Every structure is written in C-alpha cells, then in structure tokens.
N, C-alpha and C positions, 0 to 999 in steps of 0.2 A: 590553442586548444590541443593541437597534436603534441606539442612539447609537453604540455601539462600531464596528458595521458601516459606519455613515456615516461616522465618523471614519477608518476603514481605507480606505473608498473615497477620501476626500479626499487621503489620503497614497499613493495607488496608484503615483505615480511613484517615490516614496522606496523604496516595496516592490519595484519593478522594478530600482531601482539597487542595492538590498542583494543581490537574487537574482543580478544580474550579477556583483557584486563576490564573493560567495561561490563562484559557479562558477568565476571567474577564480582566486581564491586557491587552491581545491581543486585545480585542475589546473596551476597554475604550475610550471615547472621540470619538467615531465613531458613526455617525448617523444611519447607517444601521446595525451596531453590527453583529450579528450572520449570517445575510443574505450574507455577504461577502464570507462566506464558500460555499455558493450556487452560487453566481454571477460569481465567477472565474471559476468553472468548466463548468457551462453552456456556458459562453462567450467562452472558449475554444472549447466546443462542436459545438457552432454555426460557428466558423472559419472553423474547420475541416470539418463540414457538407457542408459548401459553396465551399470548395476546392474539396473534394472527393465525396460528395453527390450530387453536381450540376455540377461543371465544368468537372469532370471526373467520371460522373455517369455511363456511359456505362461500362468503364474499372473497376469500382468499383463493380458493380452489378454482373459481371461475377464470382467474387470470394465470394461473400457474401453468396450465397445460400439461406437458410431460412430468413436470415436477410436483403435481398435485399429491402424488402418493409417497412422495419421498422429500417433503418439504424441509425436515431436519438437515438432509445433506445440503439442500439448496441454501439454506440458512448458514450452516457452519462453514461452507466453501466461501461464502461471501464475507463472513465476519472474520475468518481467519486472514484473508487477504487485506481486509480493512485494518485489522490490528498492525499489520506490518506497515501500512500507509500512515495510520494515525501517530504510531509511536515514532516512526522514523522522522515524520515532519516535526513534531513536538520536541524530540530529543536533538534533532539536528539544528534546530533554531538556536539553541543555546550551546552548540558545539564548540564555539570559539570563545564566548564569554566565560564558560565553565572551566576552561582549560588554558587560561591566558598565560600562566607561568610556564606551562609546558611548551606552548607554541613559541613563545618568545626565546626560549632557551635551546630548544632542540633544532637541529639543522635538517629539514625534511619539508617536503611540499606541503603547505597548509591545507590543501584539499584532502590530505588524508583524514583529518578529523571530522568533518562533515560526512564524507563518503563511509568512514568507519562506522558512525551511528547508522546509517542506512543498511550496511553490512551486518552489523549486530542484531538489528531487528529482523533481518532476512533469516538469520540463523534461527531466531525463535519461530519464524513461520515455517521452516523447514521441520522443526521439531513437532508441529502439529499435523504434517503431511501423513504420518502413519495412522492418526485418528480418522482423517478423511479417507484413507484407504480402507480401513476396516469398515467404517460405515458404508462406504460404496459397495464393498464386497457383500455386506449383509442384504443390501437392497438389490443387488445383482442376483443373489442366489433366490430372493423372492420374485424375481423377474420384473421389478419395478423400473430398473435401469439395465443398460448393457454397455459392456466395454468395446471400444473400437478405435478407429483412427482418430477420434475426437480428443483422445488423450493427449495428443500432440498440441492441443491448444494450451496446455499448461506451461510449457517452457516459453511458448510465444508470449503469453500473458506475463510471466515473470520477467522476460527480457524487456518488454515495453514498460512494465511498471518500474523496473529498476532504473531504466534511463530517466523516467519521469521524476522518481523520487530523488535521485542524484542531482538532477538540475534544480529541483525544488530546494533540496538541502544546502546546495552552495548558494544559491540566491539568498535564502533567509538567514543562513549563518552569518553571512557578511553584513547584510543589512541590520541585523539585530545588534550588532556591535556599535553600530552609528546611531540606531534609533531603537531604543529598549521597548517601544511600544509594539514592535513586530510580534514579540512573543505572546503578548496578551491578545493581540488582533487574531493570531492563528488559532488560539484556542475557540474562538467563535467561528472562525472559517471552517475548521475541521468539523465542527458541530453540524454546520449547514451542509457540508459536503456529504456527510454520512447519509442524510435524507434526500440529498440531491443527486444521489447516484444509485443505480439498481442493485443494492446490496441484500436487502431483506424482502424485496419485492421485484417482480419481473419488469422489464422494460416494456412490454406490451401494456402494462397498466398506464404507463405514461402516454404511449402513442395512441391508445384508445380513448383517452381522457377528452373532456371537452374543452381543455385549455386552449388558447389562442395558438395558432401554428407557430407564431415568433417565439413563443415560450418554449415550445417543443424543440425548435431549431437551437434556441440558446441552450436548453438542457443538454442536448447531444454534442454541443461544442466542447463540453467537458471531457477531456481525454480519459477520465476514469470511467466513464460510462463504457466505452468499447473495452476497456481493460477488465472490468468486472463482468462483462458479458462474456469474454473469453475464458474467465475463471469458471463461469457456470457452465460453459458450453463443453468442458471437459466431460460432465456426466450427462448433459442434455443438448445434443447436437443442434436442436432447433434454436438454441439460444445464441449461436455463433452469429457475431455482428456482421451486418452486411458490408459490402466493399467500402460505401461511403463512411459508415461509422468506423471501420477498421482504419481507413486512411486517416480520418480525423485523429484517432488515437495515436497512431504512428507519428503523424506529422506534429501533432501537439507535443508529445513527449520528447522527440528529438530537438524541436525548437526550444523546449524548456531546458533541456541538456545543454545545448549550446548557449543559450542566453544566460543561464545560471552560471555556467563556467566563465563566460565573458564578463559578466558582472562581478564575480568573485576575484578575478584577476585584476580587473580595473580598480576595484576598491581596496585591494590587498594593502597598498601602502598606507592609506588612511586607517585601515583596521589595525595594522601593527602599530601605527602611532597611538591608537586609542587604547590599546591593550596595554 
C-alpha cells in the first residue's frame, strides 16, 4: 500500500487531468453545467423539508434539539455530504469497466481511475460549501446557530469520509470487472444506506427508539454514522459523536481503505486480463 500511495502521488498531475476531463465530459452540452451538482441536492432538501419540516413538523422538532429552528441547514448539510458519497460509490464502481482502453494503454497506477472518481465528486461537494456557508450565516444572524471551534469538525469529517470512499472505490471497481452484478447490487445498497444513516434525521431518534439494543449497535457500526454526525456537528456542537462512535468511524474507514487497496492490488492481474 505504501508503494501504491507513492506511485499515486507521482502521478498526481495525471489524476488532476483525469478529474478535469471527467467533470468536463459529465457536464458537456449542458446549459446549466456545474449548477446541476447544486440543483439536485437542493431539490432533495426541499422535498424532505416539505415532508418532515412542514407536514410532520411537531414530530420532527421533538428530536432535532438545537437544529429545530434551522432544519433546512441540518438537511442540506447532510444531503450535500451524501451526494458526494452516493455519486462517488456509483461512479467508482464502473471506473475500470468504463475506461478499459485507456487503462490498458496508459502506463500509470490503475488506482488513479477509481480515486479520480472520488476526487471528482469531492470537487462537486466543494462547489456546494458556499451555499452552506450563506445559509449558516443567515441562521447565525438570526441567533439560531453560532460559529465556534466546532467548525473544525468539517475537515475531520472530510478526511475520514475520503479515506472510506477511496477504500470502497478501490474495492468495488476491481470486483465489478470480475462480477458485473456488483454495480446493480450497489444501487440497492446506497438506497438502504441513505435511510440507515442520520442524514435527514438526528441520531437521537434512533437511540431513543424502541428498537432492540442489538439493532442500535449494528446501526452504529456503520462508519457513515459518525461521519455524518461530524458534518452536522459543524453547526450543532451537540451532534458531535462520542468517543466510541468516532473511534468506530475512524477505524472502519481506515480498515476499508487498507482492505480496498489490498483487494485492488491482489485482483489487478485478473482485472487487466478481463479488460
């Protein structure tokens, strides 16, 4: 893995060019271009706000705590981070199968291709941060939130999430070459993960529920739970994950990164033969 990281760093300019190319291809012949990376999460946020912020407002506010008066910010924070996760997983899964000719003719580490998909979707996530900042400033002026040291939770969340997504991308991209069912399976898995992660609802709703204790433990084993708690904690310090949950997220993300890289390198000869 150390040699792989070193090789990836040596080809960082190639990685940058691949990311720029993927972004250009994705939005070519599109009138709104990069604005689509903002319109989709904002549209999702509007729908969930209508359902949970208006139709079920009383029930929602009972569990939101500090976020009760700024639920749109809570929603958009989680959805923007989720769009990075969802897009990175779905696009990284076919990162190798969709670029077979390029992979077999260019001399560069093959890890560049799935990692490039994660980096490209991260660029789209960065494009949404100004919207989050403006919305947060509006609520701060109204006295509904306050800025402080909790802002440091954002780079921590991004770092852990990037490690997790790179590991997942390496794992899925290599497996999908050998088993094309992986891409279809992940469409179902990402749908389940969206509702099995505290994105549009607070973690306290799960912890205070009447579900069996083993279900709650299994729920919090998901590394994304602690990661999204960190994203929410940027504006709501009370949402900062406890030591156990944070340790699970960090350990799970690092384990996925190492495991994904190991599987990628082990399967690389078979992947190249199949391509």
